[in-house]
C-alpha positions in Angstrom: 50.7 27.3 32.0 51.4 28.2 28.4 53.7 25.3 27.9 51.1 22.9 29.4 48.4 24.3 27.1 50.6 24.0 24.0 51.6 20.4 24.9 47.9 19.5 25.5 47.0 20.3 21.9 47.1 17.5 19.3 50.2 17.6 17.2 48.2 18.3 13.9 46.6 21.4 15.6 50.0 22.6 16.8 51.4 22.2 13.2 48.5 24.1 11.7 48.8 27.0 14.1 52.5 27.1 13.5 52.0 27.2 9.8 49.3 29.9 10.1 51.7 32.0 12.2 54.5 31.6 9.7 52.2 32.4 6.8 51.0 35.6 8.6 54.7 36.6 9.3 55.6 36.0 5.6 52.5 37.9 4.4 53.5 40.9 6.6 57.1 40.8 5.3 56.0 40.5 1.7 54.0 43.7 2.2 57.0 45.3 3.9 55.0 46.1 7.0 57.1 46.6 10.2 55.9 44.8 13.3 55.2 48.1 15.1 53.0 49.3 12.2 51.2 45.9 11.9 50.5 45.8 15.6 49.2 49.3 15.6 46.9 48.6 12.6 45.5 45.5 14.3 45.1 47.3 17.6 47.3 44.8 19.4 50.7 44.9 21.1 53.9 43.9 19.4 54.1 41.0 21.9 50.7 39.7 20.8 51.7 40.1 17.1 54.8 38.0 17.9 52.6 35.4 19.5 50.3 35.3 16.4 53.4 34.9 14.2 54.5 32.0 16.3 51.1 30.3 16.1 50.4 30.7 19.9 47.1 28.9 20.7 46.4 31.3 23.6 45.7 34.2 21.1 42.1 34.7 20.5 40.5 33.8 17.1 39.4 37.5 16.9 43.0 38.6 17.0 44.0 36.2 14.3 41.0 37.4 12.2 41.9 41.0 12.7 45.6 40.4 11.7 44.4 38.6 8.6 42.0 41.5 7.9 44.9 44.0 8.1 46.7 41.8 5.5 43.7 41.6 3.3 43.4 37.8 3.8 40.3 37.6 5.9 38.1 36.1 3.2 39.3 32.6 3.9 38.2 32.7 7.5 34.5 32.2 6.5 35.4 29.1 4.6 37.1 27.2 7.4 34.0 25.2 8.5 32.0 25.6 5.3 29.5 22.8 4.8 30.8 22.3 1.2 34.2 21.4 2.6 32.9 19.1 5.4 33.7 15.8 3.8 32.8 13.7 6.9 29.6 15.6 7.5 28.6 15.2 3.8 29.3 11.5 3.8 27.3 11.0 7.0 24.4 13.0 5.5 24.6 10.9 2.3 24.4 7.7 4.4 21.2 8.8 6.0 19.4 9.3 2.7 16.6 6.8 2.1 17.4 3.9 -0.2 14.0 4.1 -1.9 11.4 6.8 -2.2 7.8 5.7 -2.7 5.4 7.9 -4.6 2.5 9.0 -2.5 -0.9 8.3 -3.9 -3.3 11.2 -3.6 -6.3 10.5 -1.2 -9.6 10.2 -2.8 -12.1 12.8 -1.6 -14.7 11.5 0.8 -18.1 11.1 -0.8 -20.8 13.4 0.6 -24.0 11.8 0.9 
């Protein structure tokens, strides 16, 4: 099943997950944290940590976030789908803006009589 799930992912997604896993592994190594210690700090098994470092798509986002937290790299997670980085969404929003804006004339008060 895992092989089928991995093959069903678009190639760019597989590449991004692989890079994320490699980056996590490199960050752990730069900090000189052994796999057993890292897994313990993230409250996961060494097997799951190995999957994270391989970019396994079956690992939950929560686990990836926890591992990044242990490494002190969690700040970037909140920026992943930030509206300021959504180029397509911003372009679509800009296209929907009105071409002209007409000033509204204030209504005259009704005469009492």
